Each structure stands twice: as C-alpha cells, then as structure tokens.
N, CA, C and O atoms as CSV, one atom per row, in Angstrom:
chain,resi,resn,atom,element,x,y,z
A,1,MET,N,N,-54.018,-58.777,-94.220
A,1,MET,CA,C,-53.566,-59.782,-95.134
A,1,MET,C,C,-52.189,-60.751,-94.794
A,1,MET,O,O,-50.989,-60.514,-94.651
A,2,ARG,N,N,-52.978,-61.873,-94.750
A,2,ARG,CA,C,-51.729,-63.437,-94.280
A,2,ARG,C,C,-50.765,-63.530,-95.484
A,2,ARG,O,O,-50.952,-63.427,-96.696
A,3,VAL,N,N,-49.943,-63.702,-94.920
A,3,VAL,CA,C,-48.343,-64.708,-95.991
A,3,VAL,C,C,-48.617,-66.190,-95.937
A,3,VAL,O,O,-48.832,-66.876,-94.938
A,4,ASP,N,N,-48.581,-66.468,-96.912
A,4,ASP,CA,C,-48.369,-68.368,-96.276
A,4,ASP,C,C,-46.470,-67.868,-96.915
A,4,ASP,O,O,-45.912,-67.083,-97.681
A,5,LYS,N,N,-46.108,-69.155,-95.783
A,5,LYS,CA,C,-44.794,-68.827,-95.757
A,5,LYS,C,C,-43.805,-69.700,-96.732
A,5,LYS,O,O,-42.713,-69.616,-97.293
A,6,SER,N,N,-45.154,-70.788,-96.524
A,6,SER,CA,C,-44.435,-72.396,-96.533
A,6,SER,C,C,-44.723,-71.962,-98.376
A,6,SER,O,O,-45.189,-73.003,-98.840
A,7,SER,N,N,-44.620,-70.738,-99.713
A,7,SER,CA,C,-44.378,-70.843,-100.309
A,7,SER,C,C,-43.697,-69.856,-100.631
A,7,SER,O,O,-43.353,-69.842,-101.813
A,8,ALA,N,N,-43.280,-68.772,-99.819
A,8,ALA,CA,C,-42.780,-67.733,-99.996
A,8,ALA,C,C,-40.924,-67.858,-100.390
A,8,ALA,O,O,-40.126,-68.538,-99.744
A,9,MET,N,N,-40.638,-67.109,-101.449
A,9,MET,CA,C,-39.701,-67.080,-101.648
A,9,MET,C,C,-38.480,-66.397,-101.149
A,9,MET,O,O,-38.755,-65.214,-100.945
A,10,VAL,N,N,-36.838,-66.756,-100.781
A,10,VAL,CA,C,-35.937,-66.605,-100.798
A,10,VAL,C,C,-35.286,-65.092,-100.665
A,10,VAL,O,O,-35.206,-65.170,-99.439
A,11,VAL,N,N,-34.856,-64.022,-100.894
A,11,VAL,CA,C,-34.512,-63.246,-102.003
A,11,VAL,C,C,-33.066,-62.676,-101.284
A,11,VAL,O,O,-32.969,-61.919,-100.317
A,12,PRO,N,N,-31.822,-63.396,-102.209
A,12,PRO,CA,C,-31.002,-63.586,-101.219
A,12,PRO,C,C,-30.498,-61.228,-100.906
A,12,PRO,O,O,-30.984,-60.231,-101.440
A,13,MET,N,N,-29.727,-61.344,-100.163
A,13,MET,CA,C,-29.556,-59.397,-99.967
A,13,MET,C,C,-27.999,-59.556,-100.913
A,13,MET,O,O,-27.380,-60.549,-101.295
A,14,PRO,N,N,-27.767,-58.186,-101.046
A,14,PRO,CA,C,-27.127,-58.291,-102.532
A,14,PRO,C,C,-25.494,-58.203,-101.507
A,14,PRO,O,O,-25.370,-57.757,-100.367
A,15,GLU,N,N,-24.470,-58.770,-102.370
A,15,GLU,CA,C,-23.446,-58.670,-101.078
A,15,GLU,C,C,-22.426,-56.749,-100.441
A,15,GLU,O,O,-22.083,-55.684,-100.953
A,16,GLY,N,N,-22.394,-57.315,-99.330
A,16,GLY,CA,C,-21.794,-55.599,-98.439
A,16,GLY,C,C,-23.129,-55.340,-98.784
A,16,GLY,O,O,-22.874,-54.183,-99.117
A,17,ALA,N,N,-24.346,-55.428,-98.990
A,17,ALA,CA,C,-25.924,-54.642,-98.377
A,17,ALA,C,C,-25.518,-54.773,-96.073
A,17,ALA,O,O,-25.766,-53.875,-95.268
A,18,ASP,N,N,-24.996,-55.939,-95.802
A,18,ASP,CA,C,-24.877,-55.789,-94.415
A,18,ASP,C,C,-24.741,-54.636,-93.736
A,18,ASP,O,O,-25.402,-53.902,-93.000
A,19,GLU,N,N,-22.499,-54.795,-94.752
A,19,GLU,CA,C,-21.781,-53.828,-94.817
A,19,GLU,C,C,-22.633,-51.300,-94.743
A,19,GLU,O,O,-22.274,-50.249,-94.211
A,20,GLU,N,N,-23.821,-51.811,-95.712
A,20,GLU,CA,C,-24.343,-50.857,-96.218
A,20,GLU,C,C,-25.098,-50.008,-95.084
A,20,GLU,O,O,-25.105,-48.797,-94.860
A,21,ALA,N,N,-25.916,-51.405,-94.265
A,21,ALA,CA,C,-26.567,-50.622,-93.610
A,21,ALA,C,C,-25.832,-50.244,-92.704
A,21,ALA,O,O,-25.843,-49.044,-92.427
A,22,THR,N,N,-25.360,-50.742,-92.301
A,22,THR,CA,C,-24.446,-50.579,-90.857
A,22,THR,C,C,-23.535,-49.303,-91.020
A,22,THR,O,O,-23.049,-48.665,-90.086
A,23,ARG,N,N,-23.411,-49.086,-92.128
A,23,ARG,CA,C,-22.665,-47.581,-92.012
A,23,ARG,C,C,-24.041,-46.560,-92.375
A,23,ARG,O,O,-24.153,-45.444,-91.867
A,24,LEU,N,N,-24.773,-46.979,-93.070
A,24,LEU,CA,C,-25.791,-46.001,-92.845
A,24,LEU,C,C,-26.479,-45.850,-91.184
A,24,LEU,O,O,-26.708,-44.697,-90.818
A,25,GLU,N,N,-26.702,-46.650,-90.502
A,25,GLU,CA,C,-26.763,-46.836,-89.352
A,25,GLU,C,C,-25.667,-45.633,-88.158
A,25,GLU,O,O,-25.597,-45.027,-87.088
A,26,ASP,N,N,-25.180,-45.897,-89.130
A,26,ASP,CA,C,-23.058,-45.462,-87.852
A,26,ASP,C,C,-24.041,-43.763,-88.755
A,26,ASP,O,O,-24.997,-43.074,-88.398
A,27,GLN,N,N,-23.311,-43.749,-89.725
A,27,GLN,CA,C,-23.492,-42.262,-89.967
A,27,GLN,C,C,-25.014,-41.702,-89.274
A,27,GLN,O,O,-24.647,-40.758,-88.575
A,28,ALA,N,N,-26.713,-41.835,-89.108
A,28,ALA,CA,C,-27.359,-41.298,-87.936
A,28,ALA,C,C,-27.031,-41.189,-86.933
A,28,ALA,O,O,-27.329,-40.114,-86.413
A,29,ARG,N,N,-26.231,-42.215,-86.062
A,29,ARG,CA,C,-25.977,-41.567,-85.303
A,29,ARG,C,C,-25.062,-40.508,-85.037
A,29,ARG,O,O,-25.118,-39.617,-84.189
A,30,LEU,N,N,-24.151,-40.779,-85.971
A,30,LEU,CA,C,-23.636,-39.537,-85.718
A,30,LEU,C,C,-24.035,-38.337,-85.496
A,30,LEU,O,O,-23.711,-37.470,-84.685
A,31,ASP,N,N,-25.638,-38.482,-87.278
A,31,ASP,CA,C,-24.910,-36.955,-87.663
A,31,ASP,C,C,-27.014,-36.632,-85.934
A,31,ASP,O,O,-27.609,-35.627,-85.547
A,32,GLY,N,N,-27.093,-37.376,-85.786
A,32,GLY,CA,C,-28.088,-37.391,-84.230
A,32,GLY,C,C,-26.885,-36.513,-82.794
A,32,GLY,O,O,-27.163,-35.684,-81.927
A,33,VAL,N,N,-25.680,-37.153,-83.121
A,33,VAL,CA,C,-24.984,-36.852,-82.213
A,33,VAL,C,C,-24.369,-35.275,-82.439
A,33,VAL,O,O,-24.052,-34.584,-81.471
A,34,ARG,N,N,-24.260,-34.862,-83.662
A,34,ARG,CA,C,-23.812,-33.864,-84.244
A,34,ARG,C,C,-24.793,-32.375,-83.733
A,34,ARG,O,O,-24.471,-31.416,-83.032
A,35,LEU,N,N,-26.118,-32.726,-84.460
A,35,LEU,CA,C,-27.274,-31.951,-84.156
A,35,LEU,C,C,-27.324,-31.836,-82.137
A,35,LEU,O,O,-27.542,-30.796,-81.515
A,36,ALA,N,N,-27.149,-32.727,-81.738
A,36,ALA,CA,C,-27.416,-32.658,-80.193
A,36,ALA,C,C,-26.469,-31.766,-79.679
A,36,ALA,O,O,-26.638,-30.804,-78.930
A,37,ALA,N,N,-25.374,-32.249,-80.221
A,37,ALA,CA,C,-24.315,-31.207,-79.843
A,37,ALA,C,C,-24.239,-29.584,-80.267
A,37,ALA,O,O,-23.618,-28.775,-79.578
A,38,ARG,N,N,-24.883,-29.256,-81.373
A,38,ARG,CA,C,-25.555,-27.972,-81.950
A,38,ARG,C,C,-25.551,-27.294,-81.084
A,38,ARG,O,O,-24.718,-26.551,-80.567
A,39,THR,N,N,-27.424,-27.788,-80.742
A,39,THR,CA,C,-28.570,-27.640,-79.876
A,39,THR,C,C,-27.431,-27.010,-78.556
A,39,THR,O,O,-26.847,-25.930,-78.644
A,40,LEU,N,N,-27.310,-27.982,-77.364
A,40,LEU,CA,C,-26.813,-28.527,-76.819
A,40,LEU,C,C,-25.610,-27.224,-76.538
A,40,LEU,O,O,-25.894,-26.357,-75.712
A,41,GLU,N,N,-24.568,-27.179,-77.117
A,41,GLU,CA,C,-23.269,-26.009,-77.223
A,41,GLU,C,C,-24.024,-24.514,-77.214
A,41,GLU,O,O,-23.598,-23.558,-76.566
A,42,HIS,N,N,-25.382,-24.484,-78.163
A,42,HIS,CA,C,-26.167,-22.745,-78.033
A,42,HIS,C,C,-26.665,-22.506,-76.913
A,42,HIS,O,O,-26.546,-21.505,-76.206
A,43,HIS,N,N,-27.400,-23.725,-76.706
A,43,HIS,CA,C,-27.654,-22.603,-75.645
A,43,HIS,C,C,-27.250,-23.063,-73.798
A,43,HIS,O,O,-27.800,-22.721,-72.752
A,44,LEU,N,N,-25.826,-24.140,-74.127
A,44,LEU,CA,C,-25.275,-23.636,-72.559
A,44,LEU,C,C,-24.735,-22.471,-72.978
A,44,LEU,O,O,-25.383,-21.503,-72.581
A,45,THR,N,N,-23.655,-22.165,-73.726
A,45,THR,CA,C,-23.051,-21.223,-74.401
A,45,THR,C,C,-24.512,-19.613,-74.006
A,45,THR,O,O,-24.192,-18.780,-73.159
A,46,ASN,N,N,-25.199,-19.546,-74.363
A,46,ASN,CA,C,-26.478,-18.854,-73.854
A,46,ASN,C,C,-26.670,-18.424,-72.336
A,46,ASN,O,O,-26.903,-17.300,-71.892
A,47,HIS,N,N,-26.514,-19.599,-71.679
A,47,HIS,CA,C,-26.290,-19.520,-69.950
A,47,HIS,C,C,-25.606,-19.785,-69.665
A,47,HIS,O,O,-25.666,-19.802,-68.435
A,48,LEU,N,N,-24.126,-20.320,-70.251
A,48,LEU,CA,C,-23.206,-19.359,-69.919
A,48,LEU,C,C,-22.452,-17.663,-69.952
A,48,LEU,O,O,-21.582,-17.028,-69.356
A,49,THR,N,N,-23.196,-17.527,-70.786
A,49,THR,CA,C,-23.078,-16.016,-71.314
A,49,THR,C,C,-22.694,-14.907,-70.265
A,49,THR,O,O,-21.819,-14.074,-70.504
A,50,LEU,N,N,-23.451,-14.953,-69.008
A,50,LEU,CA,C,-23.652,-14.562,-67.580
A,50,LEU,C,C,-22.432,-14.541,-66.724
A,50,LEU,O,O,-21.812,-13.659,-66.131
A,51,THR,N,N,-22.312,-15.819,-66.871
A,51,THR,CA,C,-21.445,-16.291,-65.747
A,51,THR,C,C,-20.165,-16.066,-66.247
A,51,THR,O,O,-19.296,-15.831,-65.407
A,52,VAL,N,N,-19.812,-16.084,-67.558
A,52,VAL,CA,C,-18.390,-15.807,-67.925
A,52,VAL,C,C,-18.126,-14.661,-67.770
A,52,VAL,O,O,-17.091,-14.275,-67.228
A,53,GLY,N,N,-19.361,-13.642,-68.392
A,53,GLY,CA,C,-19.361,-11.669,-67.707
A,53,GLY,C,C,-18.809,-11.593,-66.515
A,53,GLY,O,O,-17.867,-10.878,-66.173
A,54,TYR,N,N,-19.529,-12.484,-65.772
A,54,TYR,CA,C,-19.672,-11.648,-64.424
A,54,TYR,C,C,-17.992,-12.034,-64.059
A,54,TYR,O,O,-17.137,-11.178,-63.833
A,55,ALA,N,N,-17.801,-13.231,-64.063
A,55,ALA,CA,C,-16.673,-13.831,-63.596
A,55,ALA,C,C,-15.472,-13.366,-64.619
A,55,ALA,O,O,-14.441,-13.911,-64.226
A,56,GLU,N,N,-15.352,-12.989,-65.167
A,56,GLU,CA,C,-13.962,-11.900,-65.738
A,56,GLU,C,C,-14.335,-10.310,-64.898
A,56,GLU,O,O,-13.422,-9.909,-64.176
A,57,LEU,N,N,-15.423,-9.554,-64.960
A,57,LEU,CA,C,-15.345,-9.077,-64.054
A,57,LEU,C,C,-14.749,-8.838,-62.572
A,57,LEU,O,O,-13.863,-8.089,-62.160
A,58,ILE,N,N,-15.454,-9.622,-62.039
A,58,ILE,CA,C,-14.819,-10.240,-60.244
A,58,ILE,C,C,-13.074,-10.172,-60.890
A,58,ILE,O,O,-12.455,-9.165,-60.546
A,59,ALA,N,N,-12.574,-10.843,-61.478
A,59,ALA,CA,C,-11.336,-11.413,-61.469
A,59,ALA,C,C,-10.266,-10.914,-62.186
A,59,ALA,O,O,-9.219,-11.456,-62.541
A,60,GLU,N,N,-11.032,-8.914,-62.467
A,60,GLU,CA,C,-10.539,-8.214,-62.882
A,60,GLU,C,C,-10.198,-7.057,-62.662
A,60,GLU,O,O,-9.495,-6.222,-63.231
A,61,ASP,N,N,-11.266,-7.156,-61.022
A,61,ASP,CA,C,-11.491,-5.784,-60.069
A,61,ASP,C,C,-10.820,-5.648,-59.555
A,61,ASP,O,O,-10.703,-6.582,-58.761
A,62,PRO,N,N,-9.607,-4.408,-59.357
A,62,PRO,CA,C,-7.958,-4.547,-58.477
A,62,PRO,C,C,-9.007,-4.405,-56.681
A,62,PRO,O,O,-8.335,-4.697,-55.693
A,63,GLU,N,N,-9.642,-4.228,-56.571
A,63,GLU,CA,C,-10.583,-3.398,-55.406
A,63,GLU,C,C,-10.986,-5.113,-54.437
A,63,GLU,O,O,-10.935,-5.130,-53.207
A,64,LEU,N,N,-11.286,-6.150,-55.103
A,64,LEU,CA,C,-11.336,-7.059,-54.518
A,64,LEU,C,C,-10.670,-7.501,-54.016
A,64,LEU,O,O,-9.607,-6.928,-54.257
A,65,PRO,N,N,-10.400,-8.984,-52.751
A,65,PRO,CA,C,-9.758,-8.883,-51.793
A,65,PRO,C,C,-8.754,-9.961,-53.714
A,65,PRO,O,O,-9.311,-9.975,-54.812
A,66,GLU,N,N,-7.506,-10.554,-53.462
A,66,GLU,CA,C,-7.091,-11.719,-54.330
A,66,GLU,C,C,-7.799,-12.246,-54.170
A,66,GLU,O,O,-8.371,-12.453,-55.240
A,67,ARG,N,N,-8.536,-12.987,-52.932
A,67,ARG,CA,C,-8.649,-14.467,-53.491
A,67,ARG,C,C,-10.085,-14.737,-54.169
A,67,ARG,O,O,-10.436,-15.904,-54.342
A,68,LEU,N,N,-10.810,-13.811,-54.503
A,68,LEU,CA,C,-12.335,-13.463,-54.492
A,68,LEU,C,C,-11.632,-13.454,-55.889
A,68,LEU,O,O,-12.516,-12.805,-56.448
A,69,ARG,N,N,-11.035,-13.600,-56.536
A,69,ARG,CA,C,-10.414,-12.605,-58.407
A,69,ARG,C,C,-10.211,-13.979,-58.295
A,69,ARG,O,O,-11.179,-14.596,-58.739
A,70,GLU,N,N,-9.105,-14.864,-57.767
A,70,GLU,CA,C,-9.533,-15.936,-57.707
A,70,GLU,C,C,-9.537,-17.196,-58.791
A,70,GLU,O,O,-9.020,-17.712,-59.782
A,71,MET,N,N,-10.896,-17.271,-57.422
A,71,MET,CA,C,-12.002,-18.187,-57.457
A,71,MET,C,C,-12.641,-17.771,-58.817
A,71,MET,O,O,-12.675,-18.339,-59.909
A,72,ALA,N,N,-13.098,-16.673,-58.406
A,72,ALA,CA,C,-13.416,-16.091,-59.960
A,72,ALA,C,C,-13.024,-16.908,-61.202
A,72,ALA,O,O,-13.799,-17.647,-61.810
A,73,ARG,N,N,-11.639,-16.680,-61.534
A,73,ARG,CA,C,-11.267,-16.656,-62.468
A,73,ARG,C,C,-10.863,-18.717,-63.114
A,73,ARG,O,O,-10.498,-19.206,-64.183
A,74,GLN,N,N,-11.106,-19.119,-62.139
A,74,GLN,CA,C,-11.609,-20.543,-61.854
A,74,GLN,C,C,-13.313,-20.391,-62.292
A,74,GLN,O,O,-13.567,-21.135,-63.239
A,75,VAL,N,N,-13.711,-20.127,-62.133
A,75,VAL,CA,C,-15.110,-20.363,-62.638
A,75,VAL,C,C,-15.243,-19.340,-63.597
A,75,VAL,O,O,-16.381,-18.896,-63.745
A,76,LEU,N,N,-14.561,-18.983,-64.112
A,76,LEU,CA,C,-14.480,-18.498,-65.414
A,76,LEU,C,C,-13.660,-19.681,-66.560
A,76,LEU,O,O,-14.184,-20.064,-67.606
A,77,GLU,N,N,-12.214,-20.139,-66.039
A,77,GLU,CA,C,-12.194,-21.337,-66.451
A,77,GLU,C,C,-12.965,-22.819,-66.521
A,77,GLU,O,O,-12.703,-23.636,-67.403
A,78,SER,N,N,-13.671,-22.986,-65.767
A,78,SER,CA,C,-14.647,-24.229,-65.588
A,78,SER,C,C,-15.873,-23.490,-66.745
A,78,SER,O,O,-16.510,-24.461,-67.153
A,79,ALA,N,N,-16.328,-22.456,-67.284
A,79,ALA,CA,C,-16.781,-22.346,-68.062
A,79,ALA,C,C,-17.326,-22.236,-69.484
A,79,ALA,O,O,-18.339,-22.291,-70.182
A,80,GLN,N,N,-15.833,-22.022,-69.465
A,80,GLN,CA,C,-14.752,-21.686,-70.494
A,80,GLN,C,C,-15.050,-23.613,-71.160
A,80,GLN,O,O,-15.547,-23.912,-72.246
A,81,ALA,N,N,-14.693,-24.306,-70.387
A,81,ALA,CA,C,-13.776,-25.906,-70.570
A,81,ALA,C,C,-15.445,-26.290,-70.572
A,81,ALA,O,O,-15.385,-26.886,-71.647
A,82,ALA,N,N,-16.318,-26.361,-70.342
A,82,ALA,CA,C,-17.861,-26.536,-70.207
A,82,ALA,C,C,-18.326,-26.237,-71.730
A,82,ALA,O,O,-18.582,-27.246,-72.387
A,83,VAL,N,N,-18.493,-24.779,-72.489
A,83,VAL,CA,C,-18.227,-24.963,-73.385
A,83,VAL,C,C,-17.474,-25.822,-74.237
A,83,VAL,O,O,-18.079,-26.541,-75.032
A,84,GLU,N,N,-16.264,-25.840,-74.176
A,84,GLU,CA,C,-14.822,-26.144,-75.286
A,84,GLU,C,C,-15.699,-27.599,-75.553
A,84,GLU,O,O,-16.186,-27.843,-76.657
A,85,SER,N,N,-15.831,-28.565,-74.335
A,85,SER,CA,C,-16.330,-29.994,-74.556
A,85,SER,C,C,-17.328,-29.920,-75.002
A,85,SER,O,O,-17.565,-31.103,-75.247
A,86,VAL,N,N,-18.733,-28.996,-75.534
A,86,VAL,CA,C,-19.580,-29.184,-76.673
A,86,VAL,C,C,-19.257,-29.354,-77.570
A,86,VAL,O,O,-19.621,-30.221,-78.365
A,87,ARG,N,N,-18.204,-28.274,-77.709
A,87,ARG,CA,C,-18.335,-27.883,-79.095
A,87,ARG,C,C,-17.166,-28.917,-79.880
A,87,ARG,O,O,-16.859,-28.804,-81.067
A,88,ARG,N,N,-16.519,-30.080,-78.799
A,88,ARG,CA,C,-15.401,-31.447,-79.186
A,88,ARG,C,C,-16.503,-31.967,-79.511
A,88,ARG,O,O,-16.524,-32.000,-80.741
A,89,MET,N,N,-17.649,-32.491,-78.993
A,89,MET,CA,C,-18.759,-32.743,-79.348
A,89,MET,C,C,-19.037,-32.826,-81.221
A,89,MET,O,O,-18.926,-33.762,-82.013
A,90,ARG,N,N,-19.364,-31.632,-81.366
A,90,ARG,CA,C,-19.129,-31.409,-82.652
A,90,ARG,C,C,-18.149,-31.285,-83.685
A,90,ARG,O,O,-18.112,-30.486,-84.621
A,91,GLN,N,N,-17.081,-32.528,-83.254
A,91,GLN,CA,C,-15.952,-32.763,-84.190
A,91,GLN,C,C,-16.081,-33.992,-84.175
A,91,GLN,O,O,-15.117,-34.452,-84.786
A,92,VAL,N,N,-16.979,-35.096,-83.683
A,92,VAL,CA,C,-16.951,-35.868,-83.371
A,92,VAL,C,C,-16.177,-36.282,-85.000
A,92,VAL,O,O,-16.006,-35.489,-85.926
A,93,ASP,N,N,-15.886,-37.429,-84.978
A,93,ASP,CA,C,-16.446,-38.039,-86.180
A,93,ASP,C,C,-16.447,-39.727,-85.800
A,93,ASP,O,O,-16.909,-40.283,-86.797
A,94,THR,N,N,-16.250,-40.329,-85.186
A,94,THR,CA,C,-16.832,-41.701,-84.971
A,94,THR,C,C,-17.242,-42.196,-83.234
A,94,THR,O,O,-16.578,-42.309,-82.204
A,95,VAL,N,N,-18.699,-42.400,-83.601
A,95,VAL,CA,C,-19.190,-42.960,-81.752
A,95,VAL,C,C,-18.495,-43.671,-81.447
A,95,VAL,O,O,-18.088,-44.491,-82.270
A,96,ILE,N,N,-18.128,-43.682,-80.377
A,96,ILE,CA,C,-17.296,-44.784,-79.886
A,96,ILE,C,C,-17.788,-44.189,-78.234
A,96,ILE,O,O,-17.408,-43.129,-77.737
A,97,LEU,N,N,-18.926,-45.420,-77.452
A,97,LEU,CA,C,-19.375,-45.751,-76.757
A,97,LEU,C,C,-18.227,-46.337,-74.753
A,97,LEU,O,O,-17.546,-47.300,-74.403
A,98,ILE,N,N,-18.644,-45.163,-74.174
A,98,ILE,CA,C,-17.637,-46.005,-72.794
A,98,ILE,C,C,-18.593,-45.480,-72.016
A,98,ILE,O,O,-19.447,-44.594,-72.030
A,99,ASP,N,N,-17.956,-46.723,-71.012
A,99,ASP,CA,C,-19.347,-47.564,-70.333
A,99,ASP,C,C,-18.108,-47.281,-68.708
A,99,ASP,O,O,-17.147,-47.932,-68.300
A,100,GLN,N,N,-18.720,-46.140,-68.254
A,100,GLN,CA,C,-18.349,-45.100,-66.895
A,100,GLN,C,C,-18.359,-45.967,-65.489
A,100,GLN,O,O,-17.530,-46.325,-64.653
A,101,GLY,N,N,-20.087,-46.123,-65.764
A,101,GLY,CA,C,-20.501,-47.112,-64.315
A,101,GLY,C,C,-21.207,-46.239,-64.153
A,101,GLY,O,O,-21.138,-46.071,-62.936
A,102,ILE,N,N,-22.283,-45.085,-64.772
A,102,ILE,CA,C,-22.640,-44.399,-64.180
A,102,ILE,C,C,-23.917,-44.348,-64.162
A,102,ILE,O,O,-24.302,-45.307,-64.831
A,103,PRO,N,N,-24.547,-43.930,-63.881
A,103,PRO,CA,C,-27.114,-44.307,-64.124
A,103,PRO,C,C,-26.274,-43.936,-65.550
A,103,PRO,O,O,-25.145,-43.519,-65.805
A,104,GLY,N,N,-27.456,-44.320,-66.324
A,104,GLY,CA,C,-28.160,-43.189,-67.544
A,104,GLY,C,C,-27.750,-44.556,-68.839
A,104,GLY,O,O,-28.253,-44.957,-69.888
A,105,GLY,N,N,-26.898,-44.797,-68.232
A,105,GLY,CA,C,-25.373,-45.745,-69.633
A,105,GLY,C,C,-24.556,-45.065,-69.674
A,105,GLY,O,O,-24.361,-44.156,-68.867
A,106,PRO,N,N,-23.421,-45.516,-71.258
A,106,PRO,CA,C,-22.650,-45.496,-71.208
A,106,PRO,C,C,-22.668,-43.387,-71.891
A,106,PRO,O,O,-23.514,-42.626,-72.361
A,107,LEU,N,N,-21.627,-43.334,-71.632
A,107,LEU,CA,C,-20.758,-42.118,-72.548
A,107,LEU,C,C,-20.449,-41.939,-73.707
A,107,LEU,O,O,-20.284,-43.092,-74.107
A,108,ILE,N,N,-20.114,-40.807,-75.126
A,108,ILE,CA,C,-19.361,-40.947,-75.742
A,108,ILE,C,C,-18.019,-40.323,-75.969
A,108,ILE,O,O,-17.909,-39.106,-75.822
A,109,GLU,N,N,-17.008,-41.039,-76.307
A,109,GLU,CA,C,-15.584,-40.858,-76.033
A,109,GLU,C,C,-14.800,-39.202,-77.208
A,109,GLU,O,O,-14.526,-39.007,-78.392
A,110,LEU,N,N,-14.750,-38.364,-75.813
A,110,LEU,CA,C,-14.652,-36.987,-76.566
A,110,LEU,C,C,-12.482,-36.475,-76.482
A,110,LEU,O,O,-11.772,-35.469,-76.485
A,111,GLY,N,N,-12.337,-38.100,-76.415
A,111,GLY,CA,C,-11.417,-38.018,-76.597
A,111,GLY,C,C,-10.373,-38.383,-74.959
A,111,GLY,O,O,-10.729,-39.099,-74.023
A,112,PRO,N,N,-9.042,-37.596,-75.102
A,112,PRO,CA,C,-8.286,-37.580,-73.487
A,112,PRO,C,C,-8.937,-36.767,-72.088
A,112,PRO,O,O,-8.979,-35.539,-72.162
A,113,ARG,N,N,-9.161,-37.061,-71.526
A,113,ARG,CA,C,-9.795,-36.085,-69.919
A,113,ARG,C,C,-9.171,-34.775,-70.300
A,113,ARG,O,O,-9.913,-33.863,-70.664
A,114,ARG,N,N,-7.837,-34.597,-70.248
A,114,ARG,CA,C,-7.020,-33.172,-70.736
A,114,ARG,C,C,-7.137,-32.435,-71.898
A,114,ARG,O,O,-6.579,-31.373,-72.174
A,115,GLU,N,N,-7.874,-33.059,-72.524
A,115,GLU,CA,C,-7.600,-32.090,-73.994
A,115,GLU,C,C,-9.456,-31.854,-73.384
A,115,GLU,O,O,-9.887,-30.715,-73.565
A,116,TRP,N,N,-9.985,-32.404,-73.026
A,116,TRP,CA,C,-11.943,-31.409,-72.649
A,116,TRP,C,C,-11.739,-31.119,-71.255
A,116,TRP,O,O,-12.615,-30.544,-70.609
C-alpha cells in the first residue's frame, strides 16, 4: 500500500514519550544483562564445581608440598572470584558501558576491580 505523504498528518508525540521510550529501552537492556548473568552464573558454577572441589582437596592435603598447596589455594581463590564476578552482574541496576579498547567492543561496568 502506498501512502501519499503530502496529505499525511503529523501527530505530535505526548510530552515525555521520548523519556518513556528511553526508560523502556534501558529496562529491556538491564533485563537482558540480568538474564545473561543468571545463565552464565549457572553454567560457570557447574563447570567450576570440579575445579573448586579438587583445589580444596589439594590445598588441605598435608602430604603434599606447601608450594603445591599454595598454588591450589590460588586456583581456588581465582575460581571463586570468577563466580563472584558473574554474581555481581545479577546485581547491576544501571547498564554503564566502558570502552577498554579490547576487541569485541565495550564492557559493562561492575564497579571497582578490587570489588570483583
């Protein structure tokens, strides 16, 4: 169907419509981030369960050299930090993108690095 634009009527948008559209887009983006975070947390936790379990066993085994037990503690700490980083994504209340100049584009700000 063809529309004759010369006779088309311009309908003004209600006041605040742009703000409402922006708010809805932001909410949809936030919902998408939280869905991705829940999914990733579930899968990551499942994959890291074995790593965490073995790292705990190795770190606590008195028959192993201290150097090996210390490395196991570092593995354990790193695995737990990875899961915690994804959990933090579930708590994001505003999507703030940061460009760190890495391939693939910007990242979502999760707060100061020392917190994750």
